[in-house]
Every structure is written in C-alpha cells, then in structure tokens.
C-alpha positions as CSV (number, residue, x, y, z in Angstrom):
1,M,37.0,6.5,-7.2
2,K,36.0,10.2,-7.9
3,N,35.6,9.4,-11.5
4,S,33.2,6.5,-10.8
5,I,31.1,8.6,-8.6
6,T,31.0,11.3,-11.1
7,K,29.8,8.7,-13.8
8,I,27.2,7.3,-11.5
9,F,25.8,10.7,-10.8
10,V,25.8,11.7,-14.5
11,F,23.9,8.4,-15.2
12,I,21.3,9.1,-12.6
13,V,20.7,12.7,-13.7
14,S,20.4,11.4,-17.3
15,L,17.5,9.0,-16.2
16,L,15.6,11.9,-14.5
17,P,13.7,13.0,-17.7
18,F,12.5,9.5,-18.2
19,Y,11.2,9.4,-14.6
20,V,9.4,12.6,-15.0
21,Q,7.9,11.4,-18.4
22,A,6.7,8.2,-16.9
23,S,5.3,10.0,-14.0
24,S,3.3,12.5,-16.2
25,I,1.9,9.7,-18.3
26,D,0.6,7.9,-15.2
27,Y,-1.4,11.0,-14.2
28,G,-2.6,11.5,-17.7
29,N,-3.8,7.9,-18.1
30,Q,-5.5,8.0,-14.7
31,A,-7.1,11.4,-15.5
32,I,-8.7,10.1,-18.9
33,R,-10.0,7.0,-17.0
34,C,-11.6,9.3,-14.4
35,S,-13.0,11.5,-17.2
36,S,-14.6,8.4,-18.8
37,I,-16.0,7.3,-15.4
38,Y,-17.5,10.7,-14.9
39,Y,-19.0,10.5,-18.4
40,V,-20.8,7.4,-17.3
41,L,-21.9,9.0,-14.0
42,T,-23.7,11.7,-16.0
43,K,-26.6,9.0,-16.4
44,V,-28.0,10.5,-13.3
45,T,-28.8,13.6,-15.3
46,E,-32.3,12.3,-15.9
47,S,-33.1,12.0,-12.1
48,N,-30.8,14.8,-10.9
49,P,-29.8,17.3,-13.5
50,D,-27.5,19.3,-11.1
51,L,-25.5,16.3,-10.2
52,G,-25.3,15.2,-13.8
53,N,-24.1,18.8,-14.9
54,Y,-21.5,18.5,-12.1
55,F,-20.2,15.1,-13.2
56,S,-20.1,16.4,-16.7
57,N,-17.9,19.4,-15.7
58,V,-15.6,17.0,-13.7
59,A,-15.3,14.8,-16.7
60,Q,-14.1,17.7,-18.8
61,Y,-11.7,18.7,-16.0
62,Y,-10.0,15.4,-16.2
63,S,-9.9,15.4,-19.9
64,A,-8.0,18.8,-19.6
65,I,-5.6,17.1,-17.1
66,Y,-5.0,14.3,-19.7
67,G,-4.0,17.0,-22.3
68,E,-1.9,18.9,-19.8
69,E,0.0,15.7,-18.8
70,R,0.7,14.7,-22.3
71,K,1.9,18.3,-23.2
72,K,4.5,17.9,-20.4
73,V,6.1,15.1,-22.3
74,G,5.9,16.8,-25.6
75,I,2.7,15.3,-27.0
76,S,0.1,17.8,-28.3
77,T,-3.4,16.6,-27.7
78,S,-6.4,18.1,-29.3
79,N,-9.8,18.0,-27.7
80,G,-10.9,15.5,-30.4
81,Q,-7.9,13.3,-29.6
82,A,-8.8,13.5,-25.9
83,I,-12.5,12.4,-26.8
84,K,-11.2,9.6,-28.9
85,Q,-9.1,8.3,-25.9
86,R,-12.0,8.7,-23.6
87,D,-14.1,6.6,-26.1
88,F,-11.5,3.9,-26.1
89,V,-11.4,3.7,-22.3
90,L,-15.3,3.7,-22.3
91,K,-15.3,0.6,-24.4
92,Q,-12.7,-0.9,-22.0
93,L,-14.9,0.1,-19.0
94,H,-18.0,-1.5,-20.6
95,Q,-16.3,-4.8,-21.0
96,Q,-14.7,-4.6,-17.6
97,F,-17.9,-3.8,-15.9
98,Q,-19.5,-6.9,-17.4
99,S,-16.9,-9.1,-16.1
100,N,-15.9,-7.5,-12.8
101,Q,-18.3,-4.8,-11.6
102,S,-16.4,-4.4,-8.3
103,K,-13.1,-3.5,-9.9
104,V,-14.7,-0.8,-12.0
105,I,-16.6,0.6,-9.0
106,E,-13.4,0.6,-6.9
107,E,-11.8,2.7,-9.7
108,A,-14.9,5.0,-9.8
109,N,-14.4,5.4,-6.0
110,F,-10.8,6.2,-6.6
111,C,-11.8,9.0,-8.9
112,L,-14.3,10.3,-6.6
113,S,-11.7,10.4,-3.8
114,W,-9.2,12.2,-6.1
115,T,-11.9,14.8,-7.1
116,E,-12.7,15.5,-3.4
117,N,-9.1,15.9,-2.5
118,I,-8.8,18.4,-5.3
119,R,-11.9,20.2,-4.3
120,L,-10.6,20.5,-0.7
121,S,-7.1,21.5,-1.7
122,S,-6.1,25.0,-1.1
123,M,-4.4,24.9,-4.5
124,Q,-7.1,23.4,-6.7
125,N,-4.8,23.2,-9.8
126,D,-2.4,20.9,-8.0
127,Y,-4.1,17.6,-8.9
128,Q,-0.8,15.7,-8.4
129,D,-0.6,16.5,-4.7
130,A,-4.4,15.7,-4.4
131,Y,-3.8,12.2,-5.9
132,P,-5.3,9.9,-3.2
133,K,-3.2,7.5,-1.3
134,K,-6.3,5.7,-0.3
135,I,-10.1,5.9,-1.1
136,N,-12.2,8.3,1.0
137,V,-14.7,5.7,2.5
138,E,-17.1,8.3,3.8
139,L,-17.5,10.0,0.4
140,V,-17.7,6.8,-1.4
141,S,-20.6,5.6,0.8
142,K,-22.6,8.5,-0.2
143,F,-22.1,7.9,-4.1
144,E,-22.0,4.2,-4.1
145,K,-25.7,3.9,-5.1
146,I,-25.2,6.4,-7.8
147,V,-22.1,4.8,-9.3
148,T,-23.6,1.3,-9.4
149,Q,-26.9,2.6,-10.9
150,S,-25.2,4.8,-13.4
151,F,-23.0,2.0,-14.7
152,L,-25.8,-0.7,-14.7
153,A,-27.9,1.7,-16.9
154,W,-25.0,2.5,-19.2
155,V,-24.1,-1.1,-19.7
156,Q,-27.7,-2.0,-20.4
157,E,-27.9,0.6,-23.1
158,G,-24.7,-0.6,-24.7
159,P,-21.5,1.3,-24.9
160,V,-23.2,4.5,-26.1
161,I,-20.4,6.9,-26.8
162,N,-21.0,10.5,-28.0
163,S,-18.6,10.5,-31.1
164,D,-20.1,7.1,-32.3
165,A,-23.6,8.2,-31.8
166,L,-22.9,11.5,-33.6
167,K,-21.2,9.7,-36.5
168,N,-24.2,7.2,-36.8
169,A,-26.7,10.0,-36.7
170,L,-24.9,11.9,-39.4
171,K,-24.7,8.8,-41.7
172,S,-28.4,8.2,-41.4
173,K,-29.3,11.8,-42.7
C-alpha cells in the first residue's frame, strides 16, 4: 500500500513540469494576441496621438510577456520572432473580424480588462495574478467605440502589417 502511494506521488510530481509549461504557453499565447489587438488599436493615432502612443506601449508590453513566457519553458524568442508571431496573429484577427466581429471585439475587451487589472495591481509585473476572470464591463463601455472603429479602419485597409509593409517598401527601391 505504501509503495503504491509513493508511486502515485512520484507520478504526480513528474507531471508538474508539464503543467507549468502548459500554463506558461497559455499566458504567452494570450499575450501575443493582446499585443496584436493593441497594435490594431493604434489606428486611433490619427485622431488621438496620446491614446495611440499608449496602445503602442501596451502592445510592446504584451510582446515582452510573450517572450518572457516562452523563456520560462526554454524557448528563446528574439524581438523579430515575436513580431513575426504578432504578424501571424494579425492575419488571423483580420480573417476572424470579417467573419465574426463580436468574437474579436470580445477578445479585445478581455485584453483591455487584463491591462486595467495590471495597471491597478500593486505589483505591476505580476501579469498572471492580474489575468481577468471576467471582462471589466465599465472599462469596456468606454473603449467599445474605439475598438470597433479601429478594427473597421484596419480591416478596410487590408491586413497592413509593419514587417510586410517594410519588406515591400524595400523591394520597390
């Protein structure tokens, strides 16, 4: 009996690294999705440069979380790799927004809530504890128009992504 309990305990402990790894990847993947969403929200820069700059800084913050989470599981990620992943997510968001706007807006609202929780947290680097259990409805109502307008403008332009635009600009010269 004691031997069986020991074996079960050893088995459970041996699974712990897999749980930690899966948990980290979830935060990392959501962080790069939030980074991509904030990248789209920078479309307000033309009408409100301060808010556009804020969204740009938040996008960079979430890209850093993505890299940090991947590092926890032994995957080194350069800034270029994070941008490449963000660009991949942007293409997904572009397709998703065209087929189901409300789903993308709901995810943007989730990211806004996560950001607000981090901002209000006494330990601002503790993004895991700030991960929202539900969307902050009051905050979302303030930004709903900006989120919708930013995504509509972005989709109308086509999936304009910095690294692609830069490559095309360099090819044409």
